LUMMI-562770 format. One record per residue: residue number from 1; x, y, z of N, C-alpha, C in turn. Coordinates in steps of 0.1 Angstrom, whole numbers, plus 5000, padded with zeros to 4 digits. Each point is the difference from the previous one (the first is absolute). Example, Ala and Ser with C-alpha at 12.3 -4.5 7.8 and 13.67 -1.06 7.14 Angstrom:
<nupas>
<1, <5132, 4943, 5078>, <4991, 5012, 5000>, <5009, 5012, 5000>>;
<2, <4996, 5011, 4993>, <5009, 5011, 5000>, <4992, 5011, 5008>>;
</nupas>
This chain:
<nupas>
<1, <3986, 3520, 8359>, <5002, 4995, 5014>, <5018, 4992, 4989>>;
<2, <5006, 4998, 5011>, <5013, 4995, 4996>, <5000, 4984, 5001>>;
<3, <5006, 4991, 4989>, <5002, 4983, 4999>, <5006, 4999, 5014>>;
<4, <5004, 5009, 5010>, <5005, 4987, 5008>, <4990, 5003, 5014>>;
<5, <4989, 5006, 4997>, <4995, 4997, 5013>, <4988, 4996, 4991>>;
<6, <4990, 4989, 5015>, <4994, 4999, 4995>, <4986, 4997, 5006>>;
<7, <4994, 4999, 4995>, <4983, 5000, 5006>, <4998, 4988, 5000>>;
<8, <4991, 4997, 5016>, <4993, 4985, 4995>, <4987, 5003, 5008>>;
<9, <4988, 4996, 4999>, <4990, 4998, 5009>, <4996, 4985, 5009>>;
<10, <4998, 5011, 5009>, <5002, 4990, 5018>, <4980, 4995, 4997>>;
<11, <4997, 4984, 5002>, <4989, 4996, 5007>, <5002, 4992, 5008>>;
<12, <4999, 5009, 5014>, <4991, 4992, 5013>, <4988, 4998, 5005>>;
<13, <4997, 4996, 5014>, <4992, 4998, 5003>, <5000, 5020, 5002>>;
<14, <5007, 5006, 5004>, <4997, 5020, 5003>, <4998, 5001, 4984>>;
<15, <5008, 5000, 4993>, <5002, 5009, 4987>, <4987, 4991, 4995>>;
<16, <4991, 4990, 5002>, <4987, 5002, 4993>, <4987, 5006, 5005>>;
<17, <5006, 5000, 5017>, <4987, 5009, 5004>, <5002, 5017, 4998>>;
<18, <5011, 5003, 4992>, <5004, 5016, 5001>, <4995, 5000, 4984>>;
<19, <4997, 4988, 4994>, <4996, 5002, 4982>, <4988, 5004, 5004>>;
<20, <4986, 4994, 5013>, <4989, 5010, 5000>, <4998, 5013, 4996>>;
<21, <5010, 5008, 5015>, <5008, 5014, 4996>, <5007, 5003, 4991>>;
<22, <4994, 4996, 4990>, <5006, 5002, 4987>, <5018, 5005, 4998>>;
<23, <5004, 4997, 5014>, <5022, 4997, 5004>, <5007, 4990, 4994>>;
<24, <5008, 5004, 4991>, <5009, 4990, 4993>, <5009, 4995, 5010>>;
<25, <5007, 4989, 5000>, <5013, 4999, 5009>, <5011, 4996, 4987>>;
<26, <5011, 5007, 5004>, <5012, 4998, 4986>, <5012, 4999, 5010>>;
<27, <5008, 4992, 4994>, <5017, 4998, 5005>, <5004, 5005, 4992>>;
<28, <5013, 5011, 5000>, <5004, 5006, 4996>, <5019, 5002, 5001>>;
<29, <5006, 5005, 4992>, <5014, 4997, 5008>, <5006, 5015, 5010>>;
<30, <5006, 4998, 5009>, <5001, 5003, 5009>, <5003, 5013, 4999>>;
<31, <5010, 5008, 4993>, <5004, 5011, 4992>, <4987, 5007, 4992>>;
<32, <4984, 4992, 4995>, <4995, 5011, 4995>, <4987, 5010, 5012>>;
<33, <5001, 5015, 4993>, <4992, 5009, 5006>, <4986, 4996, 5001>>;
<34, <4990, 5006, 5007>, <4984, 5002, 5001>, <4997, 5011, 4982>>;
<35, <5009, 5010, 5001>, <4992, 5003, 4986>, <5010, 4991, 4991>>;
<36, <5007, 4999, 4996>, <5004, 4990, 4989>, <4991, 4992, 4997>>;
<37, <4997, 4990, 5009>, <4984, 4991, 4999>, <4993, 4999, 4999>>;
<38, <4992, 5014, 5006>, <4984, 5010, 5002>, <5004, 4997, 4979>>;
<39, <5015, 5012, 4999>, <4996, 5008, 4981>, <5001, 4982, 4994>>;
<40, <5002, 4993, 5002>, <5000, 4988, 4988>, <4991, 4992, 5000>>;
<41, <4993, 4995, 5011>, <4986, 4998, 5002>, <4991, 5007, 4993>>;
<42, <5000, 5014, 5003>, <4988, 5006, 4994>, <5004, 5000, 4985>>;
<43, <5011, 5001, 4997>, <5003, 5001, 4984>, <4998, 4982, 4994>>;
<44, <5004, 4992, 5004>, <4996, 4988, 4998>, <4988, 4997, 4997>>;
<45, <4993, 5000, 5013>, <4988, 4995, 5002>, <4994, 5008, 4999>>;
<46, <4995, 5012, 4995>, <4996, 5014, 4997>, <4984, 5000, 5010>>;
<47, <5010, 4996, 5015>, <4987, 5004, 5010>, <5008, 5011, 5015>>;
<48, <4989, 5003, 5007>, <5002, 5015, 5005>, <5005, 4994, 5016>>;
<49, <5010, 4999, 5000>, <5004, 4998, 5011>, <5002, 5013, 5013>>;
<50, <4992, 4993, 5011>, <4995, 5012, 5013>, <5008, 5001, 5012>>;
<51, <5010, 4987, 5006>, <5012, 4997, 5006>, <5005, 4986, 5002>>;
<52, <5018, 5005, 5000>, <5005, 4986, 5003>, <5006, 4999, 5016>>;
<53, <4998, 4994, 5005>, <5011, 4991, 5010>, <5009, 4993, 4998>>;
<54, <5006, 5004, 5009>, <5014, 4987, 4996>, <5010, 4995, 5018>>;
<55, <5000, 4989, 4993>, <5011, 4994, 5017>, <5010, 4990, 4995>>;
<56, <5005, 4999, 5008>, <5016, 4989, 4994>, <4996, 4990, 5005>>;
<57, <5000, 4984, 4994>, <4997, 4991, 5014>, <5011, 4995, 5007>>;
<58, <5006, 4995, 5008>, <5003, 4994, 5009>, <5013, 4995, 4989>>;
<59, <5012, 4998, 5003>, <5012, 4993, 4988>, <4994, 4988, 5006>>;
<60, <5004, 4985, 4992>, <5001, 4989, 4999>, <5014, 4997, 5000>>;
<61, <5010, 4992, 5009>, <5008, 4994, 4997>, <5001, 4986, 4994>>;
<62, <5014, 4994, 4991>, <4998, 4991, 4995>, <5020, 4991, 5002>>;
<63, <4998, 4990, 5002>, <5010, 4995, 5002>, <5005, 4989, 4986>>;
<64, <5012, 5006, 4993>, <5004, 4991, 4990>, <5017, 4999, 5000>>;
<65, <5004, 4989, 5002>, <5007, 4993, 5002>, <5011, 5005, 5008>>;
<66, <4992, 5002, 5014>, <5004, 4999, 5010>, <5007, 5019, 5004>>;
<67, <4989, 5006, 4992>, <5003, 5016, 4995>, <4986, 5004, 5002>>;
<68, <5000, 5010, 5016>, <4987, 5004, 4996>, <5002, 5011, 4995>>;
<69, <4984, 5002, 4992>, <4998, 5009, 4986>, <4986, 5008, 5007>>;
<70, <4994, 5011, 4994>, <4993, 5008, 5002>, <4988, 5000, 4988>>;
<71, <4990, 4999, 4994>, <4994, 4998, 4993>, <4999, 5011, 4997>>;
<72, <4994, 5004, 4982>, <5003, 5010, 4992>, <4985, 5009, 5006>>;
<73, <5001, 5011, 5004>, <4992, 5009, 5011>, <4990, 5006, 4989>>;
<74, <4989, 4998, 5005>, <4988, 5012, 4990>, <4999, 5011, 5005>>;
<75, <4984, 5003, 4998>, <4992, 5015, 5005>, <4985, 4991, 4998>>;
<76, <4988, 5001, 5011>, <4988, 4998, 4995>, <4994, 5010, 5000>>;
<77, <4992, 5002, 4992>, <4993, 5015, 4995>, <4984, 4999, 5002>>;
<78, <4993, 5004, 5003>, <4987, 4997, 5000>, <4990, 5017, 4993>>;
<79, <4995, 4993, 4990>, <5000, 5011, 4989>, <4979, 5004, 5005>>;
<80, <4998, 5008, 5000>, <4988, 5002, 5003>, <4993, 5013, 4986>>;
<81, <4992, 4990, 4989>, <4989, 5008, 4990>, <4990, 5008, 5003>>;
<82, <5003, 5010, 4993>, <4981, 5003, 4998>, <4990, 4993, 4999>>;
<83, <4990, 5001, 5006>, <4985, 4997, 4992>, <5000, 4995, 4991>>;
<84, <4994, 4990, 4990>, <5000, 4997, 4988>, <5011, 5000, 4998>>;
<85, <5015, 4997, 4997>, <5004, 4996, 4991>, <5009, 4986, 5008>>;
<86, <5008, 4991, 4993>, <5006, 4987, 5008>, <5011, 5000, 4985>>;
<87, <5003, 4985, 5008>, <5020, 4998, 4995>, <4990, 4987, 4992>>;
<88, <5004, 4994, 4990>, <4995, 4988, 5000>, <5014, 4989, 5004>>;
<89, <4993, 4992, 5005>, <5016, 4990, 5009>, <4998, 4987, 4985>>;
<90, <4990, 4998, 4994>, <5006, 4985, 4992>, <4994, 5006, 4987>>;
<91, <5013, 5001, 4992>, <4998, 5006, 4988>, <4991, 4991, 4988>>;
<92, <4985, 5006, 4994>, <4991, 4999, 4996>, <5004, 4990, 4984>>;
<93, <4995, 4990, 4993>, <5004, 5000, 4986>, <4993, 5001, 4994>>;
</nupas>
């Protein structure tokens, strides 16, 4: 995965409900593809991915010194893992 592409875990009420179904929600760069994310997650976390659903949340606009700007856009992916696999959310020491 390129350095300029980021991967953030999303912790909201909906994503916490999805964790019970073995589904993880991630924010990724809008240029990322499903196959690239799937291959990266399977390689890095040593898990088996069944499906990936993705969508783009609506853009948010912000005003900085009389100039309207759009905030950085991202894609949200919901990743479903096979039963028995999991991604560690918090690193263990």
